[in-house]
Phi, psi and omega in degrees: 000137176262122186305316187293339186269354181285126183241105184290129180245316189214139183216143173210149182235135176237144183265123187234075179247105187307334181290339178284326174103342174205159181284148184251099188262138181275145175254002176231153177283160175280140171273102188262144173256191187289326179298312187285326176303314180297322179297310174304309182309314183294327182280331176300305182306324180295321184289322186278338186255353184283142182280354171279347179293140184249138166288131181235163173225132181292147163276094195299324186280335179268332187279112180301318184296316177301328176291323174296300187287336180287344176265010192299133170222153185302323187278359179253011184302308190293316179298318187291317179303320178292322172296317179297315188292317178296324179286325174291326179295320178306315174298314179302310183298328181276350186219100194289337177292342179290126189287144171299156193200165161259141175260114182262121174255124183238129167263117180214172176240155175207105183058043173082357173263150182261130183230157165233126179255130177249109185247100179273114183255087183297144180288152168229153179275140179203162184255141167219177180264161175218138180250129171241140178270121173246183186303318186255021170138204181265151178235127178250140180219167179253125186228154185258126174257137183253013179228047180273140182273158175304139173286177184292337179269357179274157176250139176294147173270342176220121183195155175217143177239121186251124172283120182276003175270318181236006176057020165290154190227143169245128184231136170249136177206167175224146183282142177230157179287119170236119179059041173081359186232136173294119191223140166292080192285338182290327171268329188280311191265317189274295186287325188051072182216151176280147180229143175276170177284148182291148177307325182295321180294316176299318182295321180292321176293322176298317184289319173298323180292321181297312176307311172308313180290325181290319183291325176295324186255343181244144174287176186295327180293335182262339192300312185302318177295316177293319178294317172303318180297316187291316180301317179301314179303315179294317179302314184295319179294320175297318187288312188282323191235357176076009180164186180206157167274139192293329176294314187289325178293329175295315176298331178283316190282324186243047187300330186245015188227076183298332179293330172288325177303317186291318176301319176303310176297322177299326175288322177294329180292341177283354179244001188057044193241359184307317183264007190272165172253152176245116188228082176293151179247335187284136172294329175303319178290327174297320184294340177299338182255009180268355188223143167264135181246124176236147172228133177272165173305334179269001182097002186277133186251129182236129182237124188233109175303136189301334176297321180280327180297319185279001182253111181293349182277350181254315189222133177226141179251121185239127181269113185287166176294336178272004173101349180278174186234138171245141176249120186252111176267125189248157175052047186275128181280313192209129176253130173243143175266148177239000000 
């Protein structure tokens, strides 16, 4: 989703505070200006582009939310938003660990596609000043507000973007205690949809599996080299192709070790990921693979950008006859102390 192409069309806000005892629903839409539109656009883009966001599909027969949005018409916008708010509030009111929030329902377009955004903006506490007038002048004090909304730079923990053309969903969520068990209530109880693993989760599973196989089959003196090589291969795949197929990354990382490829694939089968692709969207995810981080047994930390790591004229790793390793940093033009 392209942030600049997000066109906000209709917005309404409902107050879902469990302490009140009932939802405070709005009967009118917000008349928004450019500042508030930018605020919403930023939050929508964060949901759409974040690698924690999961692609979902409604269980159409079971999902009350699907029944609501599948009947969407422009003149039903306010009524549908109120139905969504009421339904979510019932779930929140039955599970006290789910935090209170303002529910912002947004109708928007992006590159010709029609969307409905459901943005749950959980409250946070913050301090501000308050001025009171008394007989002998003004008095200023600092007070705590418990219903502050997330700012533009923060990422929402629960939100959904629904494509009104094909009813596919992208959802963000956080687990809260429901009936004594930590549960993804937003997709499980509210949206009632099936969800795939997020790109971030897939990438984490792949990297952990590679690391596990390497630790099982290489001794400590070899692990650092194999780990750096694997990270470099993943970095190149992300940089050049925007992602990778799990099967292909296994062949690249364990190219001369078919038995390790089999071990890695066995781990992937547990997650049904052998035939899947990993395609992160977030720049933050990509940046994790732009640098090699090393720590010696004496506590020295070394940070090497991938561009330098891949240049033999800049960095060289030398295995000494006694089994120790030397890192040679070459052609330094300037050194700076920090």
